[in-house]
C-alpha positions in Angstrom: -22.1 2.0 0.5 -22.8 -0.6 -2.2 -24.5 2.1 -4.3 -21.4 4.2 -4.1 -19.4 1.3 -5.3 -21.7 0.6 -8.2 -22.0 4.1 -9.6 -19.8 7.1 -9.0 -21.7 10.0 -7.4 -22.3 13.0 -9.6 -21.0 15.5 -7.1 -17.9 13.9 -5.8 -15.6 10.9 -5.5 -15.5 7.7 -3.4 -12.5 6.9 -1.3 -11.9 3.9 1.0 -9.8 4.4 4.1 -8.2 2.1 6.7 -4.9 1.4 8.5 -2.6 -1.6 8.1 -0.4 -2.7 11.0 1.4 -2.5 13.4 4.5 -3.3 11.3 7.9 -3.9 13.0 11.5 -3.8 11.7 12.0 -7.5 12.2 12.4 -10.4 9.8 9.0 -11.5 8.7 8.2 -15.1 7.8 7.3 -16.0 4.3 8.1 -18.5 1.5 10.2 -18.4 -1.5 12.8 -20.2 -3.6 16.0 -21.6 -2.1 18.5 -24.4 -2.9 17.8 -27.8 -1.5 19.2 -28.2 2.0 19.8 -24.5 2.3 16.7 -23.1 3.8 16.7 -19.4 4.7 17.1 -18.5 8.4 15.6 -15.7 10.4 18.0 -13.6 12.5 17.4 -13.2 16.2 15.6 -10.1 17.4 16.8 -9.6 21.0 16.3 -5.9 20.7 13.4 -4.2 18.9 14.2 -0.5 19.2 12.7 0.5 15.9 9.2 0.8 17.3 6.2 0.2 15.0 4.5 1.9 12.1 1.0 1.9 10.7 0.3 2.3 7.0 -2.6 4.8 6.5 -4.1 4.0 3.1 -6.7 5.5 0.8 -8.1 3.9 -2.3 -9.9 6.0 -4.9 -12.5 3.4 -6.0 -13.6 4.6 -9.4 -10.1 5.9 -10.4 -8.6 2.6 -9.1 -5.7 4.4 -7.4 -4.0 3.6 -4.1 -2.3 6.1 -1.7 -0.5 5.4 1.5 1.6 7.0 4.3 3.5 5.4 7.2 2.8 6.8 10.6 4.2 5.9 14.1 0.8 5.9 15.9 -2.9 5.3 15.3 -5.2 7.9 16.8 -7.5 10.8 16.3 -4.7 13.3 15.5 -3.2 11.0 12.8 -6.6 10.3 11.3 -7.4 14.0 10.9 -3.9 14.6 9.4 -4.3 11.9 6.8 -7.9 13.1 6.0 -6.5 16.5 5.3 -4.0 15.0 2.8 -6.8 13.3 1.0 -8.8 16.5 1.0 -6.0 18.5 -0.6 -5.8 16.1 -3.5 -9.2 17.0 -4.8 -10.9 20.2 -5.6 -12.7 21.6 -2.5 -16.0 21.7 -4.5 -15.9 17.9 -5.0 -17.5 16.0 -2.1 -15.5 13.1 -0.8 -17.5 10.0 0.3 -15.1 8.3 2.6 -15.8 4.7 3.5 -14.2 3.4 6.7 -14.7 0.9 9.5 -16.1 1.5 13.0 -12.8 2.0 14.9 -13.4 4.5 17.7 -10.6 6.9 16.6 -12.4 7.2 13.2 -15.6 8.6 14.7 -14.6 11.0 17.5 -16.4 14.3 17.7 -13.3 16.1 16.4 -13.1 13.8 13.3 -16.8 14.2 12.6 -16.6 18.0 12.9 -13.5 18.2 10.7 -15.1 16.1 8.0 -18.3 18.1 7.9 -16.4 21.3 7.6 -14.2 19.9 4.8 -17.1 18.7 2.6 -16.4 15.1 3.4 -19.1 12.5 4.2 -18.1 9.6 6.4 -19.6 6.3 5.4 -19.4 3.4 7.9 -19.0 -0.3 6.8 -21.6 -2.6 8.5 -20.7 -4.0 11.9 -18.6 -7.2 11.6 -18.3 -6.6 7.8 -15.1 -4.5 7.5 -14.2 -6.8 4.5 -16.6 -4.7 2.4 -14.0 -2.0 2.6 -12.3 -2.3 -0.8 -8.9 -1.2 0.5 -8.5 -4.4 2.5 -7.6 -6.5 -0.6 -4.8 -4.0 -1.4 -3.4 -4.3 2.1 -3.1 -8.1 1.4 -1.0 -7.4 -1.6 1.3 -5.1 0.4 1.7 -7.7 3.0 2.5 -10.5 0.6 4.8 -8.7 -1.8 6.5 -6.1 0.5 6.4 -7.2 4.2 6.5 -11.0 4.2 9.8 -12.9 3.6 11.7 -9.6 4.0 14.0 -8.0 6.6 14.3 -4.3 6.3 17.0 -2.4 8.1 15.2 1.0 8.4 11.8 2.6 8.0 13.1 4.5 5.0 13.9 1.2 3.3 10.5 -0.2 4.0 8.9 3.1 2.9 10.6 3.0 -0.4 9.7 -0.7 -1.0 6.0 0.1 -0.3 6.2 3.2 -2.6 7.7 1.0 -5.3 4.9 -1.6 -5.0 2.2 1.1 -4.9 3.7 2.8 -7.9 3.8 -0.5 -9.8 0.3 -1.4 -8.7 -1.2 1.9 -9.8 0.6 1.7 -13.2 0.8 4.6 -15.6 -2.0 7.2 -15.4 -4.8 6.8 -17.8 -5.1 9.5 -20.4 -8.7 10.1 -19.6 -11.5 8.8 -17.4 -15.0 9.8 -16.5 -14.0 10.7 -13.0 -11.0 12.8 -14.0 -13.0 14.6 -16.7 -15.7 15.4 -14.3 -13.2 16.7 -11.8 -11.5 18.8 -14.4 -14.8 20.3 -15.4 -15.5 21.1 -11.7 -12.1 22.8 -11.2 -9.6 20.1 -11.7 -7.6 17.9 -9.3 -5.1 19.9 -7.2 -2.6 17.0 -7.4 -2.5 14.4 -10.1 -1.3 10.8 -10.2 1.7 9.5 -8.4 0.6 8.9 -4.8 3.1 6.9 -2.8 4.1 6.0 0.7 7.1 8.3 1.0 5.3 11.4 -0.2 7.7 11.9 -3.1 6.9 11.9 -6.8 7.0 8.4 -8.3 9.5 9.5 -10.9 12.1 9.8 -8.2 11.9 6.0 -7.7 13.2 5.3 -11.2 16.8 4.1 -11.1 16.7 3.5 -7.3 17.8 0.2 -5.8 14.2 -0.8 -5.3 13.1 0.2 -8.8 10.9 -2.5 -10.3 12.2 -4.3 -13.4 9.3 -6.6 -13.8 9.4 -9.6 -16.1 6.6 -12.0 -17.0 5.9 -14.6 -14.4 6.8 -17.4 -16.7 10.3 -15.9 -17.3 10.9 -15.4 -13.6 9.8 -18.9 -12.8 12.1 -20.4 -15.5 15.1 -18.5 -14.4 14.7 -19.4 -10.7 14.2 -23.1 -11.5 17.3 -23.0 -13.6 19.3 -21.5 -10.7 17.8 -23.4 -7.8 16.2 -26.5 -9.2 12.8 -27.8 -8.3 11.2 -26.0 -5.3 11.2 -27.9 -2.0 8.2 -26.1 -0.4 4.9 -26.8 -2.1 3.5 -23.7 -0.6 6.4 -21.5 -1.8 5.5 -18.2 -3.5 7.7 -16.0 -5.5 9.6 -13.1 -3.8 8.5 -9.7 -4.9 11.2 -8.0 -7.0 11.2 -5.0 -4.8 12.8 -7.0 -2.0 16.6 -7.5 -2.2 17.8 -10.5 -0.2 21.2 -10.0 1.4 24.0 -12.6 1.1 24.1 -15.3 3.8 20.3 -15.7 3.7 20.2 -19.0 1.9 20.9 -17.7 -1.6 24.2 -17.3 -3.5 25.9 -14.0 -2.7 25.4 -12.6 -6.2 21.7 -13.5 -6.5 19.2 -10.7 -6.5 15.5 -11.4 -7.0 
């Protein structure tokens, strides 16, 4: 596994896979900026009828690109379905070295048989060392900037927020890279850049309510200090710009972070 991280294989690509969740449609605790004496409050959740979702994620190691889909369950059927999406994004002649942990539904006989037939080699992380899976650090970013300190009203809203974060994280596609050139010589990628949670092209996110208008951190910090004064929580972190706080949550009604 470490050798695959250090040097891209000559006959294929390296992809890290894992799931994040469960995630619920409830207000999630976090920290952020608020006026003194007006701390944000969390609404009550007497009924939780939205169920849960899991984020199935894939990270192309040497292209440094992240892809994700929300799914209502975590099991053998969903794993094979997500693997098929990963497979369709690359030329069939390219072998996919897929790094994953030792969860039972990742290694069922059906999953192994499907991977072998699809020119995909499953690579397990060492026992009790799932942190070696490079997608884990990207799940941390999604949790910090999308899930925490937020209260989404629907799964579509959460999906669009995750898609906006992943699109911003991936950035514009590079004009050329060794992996892309090798893939093009072998037959080309079936689908190019623009992976996101909702399954839509990233260009459709432009102009939406969750479109990212990112400014330098110093500018954001200065504007928030001017609006709210010194922070009262020494552990406070900035709210991700993809999260729109509703009025009545401890901020002035016209404030949008």
